[in-house]
C-alpha positions in Angstrom: 151.8 28.0 175.3 150.4 31.7 175.5 149.5 32.7 179.3 145.9 32.6 179.9 143.8 36.1 178.7 146.7 37.1 176.0 144.3 37.2 173.5 141.4 37.9 175.1 138.9 40.3 174.1 140.2 40.3 170.5 137.0 39.0 169.0 135.1 41.7 171.2 137.7 44.8 171.4 138.8 46.8 168.4 142.4 46.9 168.5 143.5 50.9 168.0 145.5 51.4 165.2 147.6 54.7 164.1 146.6 56.7 161.3 148.6 56.3 158.3 148.6 60.7 156.6 150.7 59.7 153.7 148.4 61.6 151.2 148.8 64.8 153.7 152.7 64.3 154.1 153.2 64.2 150.2 151.2 67.1 149.8 153.2 69.1 152.5 156.6 67.4 151.0 155.5 69.0 147.9 155.4 72.3 149.3 158.7 71.8 151.1 160.3 71.3 147.7 159.0 74.5 146.4 160.7 76.0 149.4 163.9 74.9 149.3 164.2 74.5 145.6 165.5 71.0 145.7 164.8 67.4 146.5 163.3 66.8 150.0 164.6 63.7 152.6 162.2 63.3 155.8 163.7 60.9 159.0 161.4 61.3 161.9 161.6 59.2 165.1 159.2 59.0 167.7 159.6 59.1 171.2 159.8 55.2 171.5 161.8 55.1 168.1 165.4 55.5 167.4 168.0 55.4 165.0 168.7 51.9 164.2 170.4 50.1 161.3 167.1 48.5 159.3 166.5 52.4 158.7 169.6 52.4 156.2 167.9 49.8 154.0 164.3 52.0 153.9 166.7 55.0 153.2 168.4 53.2 150.4 165.1 52.2 148.9 163.9 55.9 149.0 167.6 57.3 147.7 167.1 55.0 144.7 163.2 56.4 144.0 165.1 59.9 144.3 168.2 59.2 142.3 171.6 60.7 142.6 171.5 64.8 143.3 173.4 67.8 143.2 172.0 68.6 147.0 169.7 67.0 149.1 167.6 68.2 151.9 167.2 66.4 154.8 164.6 67.0 157.6 165.6 65.5 160.5 164.0 64.7 164.2 165.0 62.2 166.4 166.0 61.5 170.0 168.9 59.0 168.9 169.8 56.1 168.5 172.7 53.6 167.7 175.9 55.7 166.2 177.0 53.2 163.9 173.5 53.1 162.1 174.1 57.1 161.9 177.5 56.5 160.2 176.4 54.6 157.9 173.1 56.7 156.9 175.6 59.7 156.1 177.8 57.3 154.2 174.5 56.3 152.3 173.7 59.9 151.7 177.0 61.1 150.9 176.7 58.5 147.7 173.6 60.3 146.5 174.6 63.7 146.6 177.4 66.3 146.4 176.0 68.4 149.4 173.8 67.4 152.3 171.8 70.1 153.8 170.4 69.0 157.4 167.0 70.8 158.2 166.4 70.4 162.2 163.4 72.5 163.4 163.0 70.7 167.0 165.3 68.0 168.2 168.5 66.1 166.8 170.0 64.8 169.8 172.7 62.1 170.5 173.0 59.7 167.0 170.9 62.0 165.2 173.3 64.9 166.4 176.1 62.7 164.6 174.3 62.4 161.5 174.3 66.2 161.4 177.6 66.6 161.6 177.6 65.1 158.0 175.9 68.2 156.6 177.8 71.0 154.9 175.2 73.0 156.3 172.8 72.6 159.4 169.3 74.9 159.3 168.0 75.4 162.8 164.9 76.6 163.6 164.2 78.4 166.8 163.0 75.0 168.6 165.9 73.7 167.1 168.5 71.9 169.3 171.5 69.0 169.1 173.0 67.4 172.0 176.2 65.9 173.5 176.9 62.3 171.8 178.8 60.7 174.9 177.6 57.0 174.7 176.2 55.0 177.2 174.9 51.4 176.8 172.7 48.5 178.1 175.2 45.9 178.4 174.0 41.9 179.0 176.0 42.5 182.6 174.1 45.8 183.6 172.5 46.7 186.5 168.8 46.3 186.5 165.8 48.7 187.7 162.9 48.2 189.7 160.7 46.6 186.7 163.7 44.5 186.1 165.1 45.7 183.1 168.5 46.6 182.0 169.5 50.0 183.1 171.8 52.3 180.8 175.2 53.3 181.9 177.5 55.8 180.7 181.5 56.7 181.1 180.6 60.3 182.2 178.5 58.7 185.2 181.1 56.2 185.7 183.9 59.0 185.3 182.0 61.4 187.8 181.4 58.7 190.6 185.2 57.9 190.8 185.7 61.5 190.6 183.5 62.8 193.5 184.9 59.7 195.4 188.0 60.4 195.3 187.9 63.9 196.2 185.9 62.7 199.4 188.5 60.1 199.8 191.5 60.6 202.1 194.7 59.9 199.9 195.7 56.4 202.4 192.5 55.6 203.4 191.3 52.2 202.6 188.7 53.9 200.6 190.7 55.5 198.3 189.8 52.7 195.9 186.2 53.2 194.7 186.3 50.3 192.3 186.2 47.4 195.0 182.7 48.8 196.2 181.7 49.7 192.5 181.8 46.4 191.2 179.4 44.9 193.4 177.2 47.3 191.4 178.4 47.5 188.6 180.1 44.6 186.2 183.7 45.0 185.8 183.3 44.1 181.8 180.3 46.6 181.7 183.5 49.1 182.7 185.3 47.9 179.5 182.1 47.8 177.7 181.9 51.1 178.3 185.1 52.5 177.9 185.4 50.9 174.4 182.0 52.7 173.4 183.0 55.9 174.3 186.2 55.6 172.0 183.8 54.4 169.3 181.9 57.4 169.7 184.7 59.4 168.9 185.9 57.2 165.9 182.0 57.6 164.3 182.1 61.5 164.9 185.6 62.1 163.5 184.9 59.7 160.5 181.3 61.8 160.0 182.9 65.2 159.9 185.8 63.7 157.5 183.3 63.7 154.9 183.3 67.7 154.5 186.1 68.4 157.1 189.6 68.4 155.9 191.2 69.7 159.1 192.2 66.6 161.3 192.5 68.7 164.2 189.6 70.3 163.8 187.8 66.8 163.6 189.1 65.8 166.2 188.5 68.8 168.5 184.9 68.9 167.2 184.4 65.4 168.2 186.2 65.6 171.8 184.0 68.6 172.8 180.6 66.7 171.8 181.8 63.6 173.6 183.8 64.5 176.8 182.6 68.4 177.1 179.0 68.5 178.7 177.5 67.6 181.8 174.3 65.9 180.8 173.7 63.7 177.4 170.4 65.9 176.7 172.3 69.4 177.1 170.4 71.1 174.4 173.2 72.6 171.9 171.4 75.6 170.5 172.0 77.9 167.7 174.7 79.9 168.8 176.4 77.4 171.0 176.5 75.1 167.8 178.1 78.2 165.9 180.9 78.6 168.8 181.6 74.9 168.4 182.4 74.9 164.9 179.4 73.3 163.2 178.2 74.7 159.7 174.9 76.2 161.3 172.2 78.9 159.9 169.2 80.2 161.1 166.2 78.6 159.4 164.2 81.0 157.2 160.4 81.2 158.9 158.4 79.9 155.9 160.7 76.7 155.8 160.3 76.2 159.7 156.8 76.4 159.6 156.2 73.6 156.7 158.3 71.6 159.0 156.4 72.1 162.1 153.3 71.3 160.1 154.9 68.0 158.9 156.1 67.0 162.3 152.6 67.3 163.5 151.4 65.0 161.1 154.3 62.6 161.8 153.2 63.0 165.5 149.5 62.1 164.7 150.8 58.8 162.9 153.0 58.2 165.5 150.8 58.7 168.6 150.8 55.5 170.8 147.9 53.1 169.9 147.2 50.6 173.1 144.6 48.2 173.1 144.3 47.2 177.0 143.1 43.5 177.3 143.2 42.8 181.3 145.5 44.1 183.5 148.0 41.9 182.4 147.7 41.7 178.6 147.6 44.6 176.0 148.3 45.4 172.4 151.0 47.9 170.9 150.4 49.4 167.6 152.4 51.8 167.0 155.0 53.9 164.1 158.4 54.5 165.3 160.3 55.6 162.4 159.4 57.2 159.1 161.9 58.0 156.2 160.0 59.6 153.3 160.4 61.6 149.9 158.3 62.5 147.2 156.2 59.9 145.9 157.7 57.0 148.4 157.3 56.5 151.9 158.5 53.3 154.8 157.2 53.2 158.2 158.4 50.9 160.9 155.2 50.1 163.1 155.2 48.0 166.2 152.2 45.2 166.2 152.1 43.1 169.1 150.7 41.7 172.4 152.2 42.5 175.7 152.0 40.1 178.9 153.3 41.1 182.5 155.0 38.1 183.6 154.4 38.8 187.3 157.3 36.2 188.5 159.9 38.0 186.5 158.4 41.4 187.3 158.6 42.3 183.5 156.4 42.9 180.3 157.4 40.2 177.5 156.1 40.7 173.9 153.6 37.9 172.4 152.5 37.7 169.0 154.9 39.9 167.1 153.8 41.2 163.5 155.8 44.1 163.9 157.3 45.5 160.4 158.5 47.8 157.7 155.3 49.6 155.5 156.2 50.9 151.9 153.3 53.5 150.9 153.3 54.7 147.5 150.5 56.5 145.6 148.6 54.6 142.7 145.6 55.9 141.3 145.1 58.8 143.6 145.0 56.3 146.8 147.6 55.2 149.1 149.0 51.8 148.7 150.6 49.9 151.1 152.7 46.9 151.0 155.4 45.3 153.4 158.9 45.6 153.1 161.0 42.8 154.5 164.4 43.5 156.2 166.5 40.9 158.2 
């Protein structure tokens, strides 16, 4: 049974929807392909979107439409997501091209940085940055925040707490072992899961780099640096530092950067939050999270669901969830939208 008021206002309140600007983005993609003189592919996620496994299926459909190419230029803008999905995306791209060039005008963070590691060349604009790739996870036994949601915990955070504890505690004191106190806040299984995830992150980076870096020692050095040498997961790694790390980066031409910024502006308009409030306990979320687009075809993942606040649990829960992937193309000069089912 639905909570009272979940659909209140549906008959009188118009549900807001994000704009679909496929015709406009296709026009810019045509200009981009002329600028790079090759096939272009865009991968964009909003602030609430992320790199995920379902994206791989959408990538496959776009790459099938493009066919195998000598080079593919990939526009990458994302704040991160699932590292294992990044590995699958790079593996898929490598099956469709001999050479991969990643175009980064803005952020390509965390799991998106992992995707960048699979490129033969990374072109970075004035606003571009990569980040560290150390792993944080939300485990079923993780601590919860004030809204009763699971909190992400990273290996670096735990290591720093333990180091600070050891530096402050006398050598023979009962307080010299931090785990006894930490286990009251972070379950021991979470410690194990984070350590395992950190090892997985190293493995993913090395495997992605192996697609074009033959030196095993160099692959390990770059992977360890990105996983262990930064005090913040979101530390911005810009062009000069990326070169020092050993990544194959070059500055992006101004004209190309301007076109990508224009494309990002359209995607940002499409990805704006379209929320419809019914009352203080219920609202509707209609938001485009992920976009994968090439010449003539595009795929969007769109949230389309109600949210209800359960006071007794102090958290929002989804209701009437119709979120899905949608495929876009042109027919007779008009934008055609069809559902794309992934399970």
